[in-house]
N, C-alpha and C positions, 0 to 999 in steps of 0.2 A: 408561654411565650418565648422562654429563654431555651426551651427544648428545641424550638424551631428557629431562632436566630443563630444557635452554637453551630449547626451544620451549614448554614448559609455563610457564616463567618468564616468557617473553615474552609469552604470552597473559594471564597474570594481570595484568601490568604495564599491557598495553594496557585489559584489563576495567577496572582501577582508574582509568586515566585517564579512560575513557569514562563512568563512573558519576560520577566527580568533576565533569566537566563537564555532566552530565546534572542533577545537583544544583545547579550554578551555573545553569543555564537556567532550572530550577524556582524558584530562589530570586529570580531577576531578573523573572520574570513580573508578579508584583503591584506591582511599584515602578515609579513614575513616572520619567521621562514615558513614556507610552504612545504608541507611534508608529503609529497607526491607519492612516495614509496607507500606510506599509510593510506593515502586515498585510493590507490589502485589496488590495495590489498582489501579494503574494505568494499571495493566496487566488486572485485571477485567473489567475496563473500555473499554479498547481497544479491548480486545479479547471476553471475556464471552458477554458482553452487545451487541457486533457488530456480533455475532454468527447467529442470526436468518436473518439479511438482508443479510449476505454474503451467506448462505447456501439457501436463496431464490434466490439470483441473480445466484448463481451457478447451481441450479436446473433448471430454465428455460432457461439459457443460453445453458446448455446441450441439452435440449430439442429442443430448436429452431434450434439448429446447427442440431441435427438428422433431424428434420424436412425439413430443407432446402436442405440437401446434399442426403438424401434418395431419393428424386424425381430424382435429377440430375444424382446420380450414377445409377439407375434404367434403365436410356437411354443406359447405358453401359453394362447392366446385371453385375454391381458391386457393388449392394446394400449391399453384404454381408461384405463389407470392411467400412461401416458406424461406426461400433464400433472402427475400428482402426483410424479413423478419428477424430471422437469424443474425443477419450481417449488422443490421442497425441495433438490435439488442447487445451484441457483443461488444461493438465500437464504442456504443454511448453509454452504457451501464456496466453490464456484467463482467466484461474482462476487466475493468479497473477496479471495481468494487470487490470482486471475488479475489483478483490479484492482490489488492491492498490487504484483504483480510489474512490472506496466506503468508505474505510478508510480514505482516504484524505478529502472527503467530511463530514464524521462523525466525526472523531477524530482529523484530522489535525485542521479542523475550530474551534473546541471545544479549543484545546490548543492554537491557536492564540487568542482566544476570552478570555481565562482564564487569560493568561500572560499580554494580552494588558489591561484587566479591573484590574488587580494589578498594572500595569505601571502608568495607569492615576490615579489611586486611591493612589499611593504613598508607595504601599504594598512592591514593590520591593526596593525602597529606604529606607524604614523601616528595611528590612532584611540586607542591606549593612550597615547600622548604627549600627545594634546589632552585627556585625561580621561575619555573615552567608554570603556564597558567594551565589547567586542567581542561577547561573550556577549549582553548586552542589545540592543545594535544590530542585530546579524547574524542571531543564532541563533533567539531568541524569537520574531520574527514568522514566520519560516520554519517553525518547528517546529509552531506552534500553527494556522498556516494549513492545513498538512497535516493535522494532526489533526481539524480541524473540516471539512474539504472532501472528504477521502476517504470518509467514510460516506454524505455526500451524493453523491458520484459512484457509489456502490455501490449506493444505495437507487434510483438511477435505472436503474442497470445491471441489477437484479434484476428490473425490468418490462421492458426491453428484450431481456434473455435469455429471459423467460418467452414474449414475442410472437414470440421469433424461433422457438421450440419449437412454438408454435401455428401459426405460418406452415407449417413444415416438416410437422407431422403433419396439419393439415387441409388445405392447400391442394396439398401435393405427396404425402402418403401416403393422402390421402382419408379421415382419422378425422372421426367425428361432433362438429362444432362445439359442440354443446350439451353433450354428454357430456365432451368434453375440458375445458371451461371449468369444469363441474361437479367433476370430480376433480381439476383443478388446486388449488383452494384447500380441498379437502375434509378434507386431512389436514395442512394447514400451521396452526400456532398462532403466536401472537405471539412466543413464545420464540424460535421459529425463525429469524424476522424480527431479532430483537434482537440474537440472538447474531452474525448476520454483520456487524452494523452495530458492536458492540463490537470483534469482531475488526479491523474495518476501522480504528476509532480506534487500536488498539493498534498495528497495521501503520504507520499515519500517523507515529506517535510514533518507530517504530524507523526508519523510512526516512528521516525529517528528521534525526533525531539522528544516525545513522550517517554519511549524506552531509556533515552540517556538520563533523562530528568529523573526518572524513577530510580534509576541506579545511582545517580550523583547524589541523591537524598537520601539513600538507604541507611537504616541504623537497626541495631538489634541482632548482630551477627548472622548465623545460618539462616534462622527463620526470616530475619528481614529481607534477605537475599530473595528466599522463595517468595515472600509477599510482594516485592518490587517486580519479581519476574511476571506473576499473576497480575497484577495491577496494569503492567506493561502492556499486557495482550487485550485486557478487558478495556483500559481506558482508549488505547489506539483503534479498536473494533468500533466503540462507540462515536469516537471522533470522526472515524470514517463515514458513518451512516448519517451522523449529524451534518458534517460538511458536504456530503454528496448532495443532500436536499438544497442547499444554498447555492452550490456551485451549480446544480441543474438549472436552478432557477435564474441565476445570472447569466448563464451560458445560451440558455433557450428561451 
């Protein structure tokens, strides 16, 4: 019985620490001084620097989705609906989920490694000694930069993924371009687009908070930094999948 309760208690303890850190981050957000320079720097690192890999992922995701569904729908003489399927799949699910996973692997791990290195080299302790709150100085810019930039990245990847589906369907499979474009947006509603952007914002919050939390609580030197980096990616990916289910249930 004790073997079963120990992991549960450990999980609840970690969850409590995580929620406490989240509350501190939210409480420090409106307080001065606002480090706009650091916020812009983090937005550049999370958003602009991640743009090539996000767009490449979206392009080939839309392309392979069109490639797979075109042959299946052709059996029912319904290949004209490939555009609708690709567009709805990208804006509602694939773009935000895959984009979130990419950002978790790229930026979430970087946050865990950076803050973990600062922790084991006592830089965070030095900030506390100087009277600067590490949550305000280190976490607030990283978290809000990710929350702001991830929906923007997903909005662009939606368009690129639809373009990838168009290129495969029209150029490679020989679909009618006019019919494809008509059906692409025929069944799409504003709620479909907004739901993907809302999911992206929530995923951004989870990715940044998990990465910062893992780095902030790092111990054990260089080995601990490596473990914190790994946990940042794994836990953020799991959080994306779990939260995606509940967000989909709530939004639709």
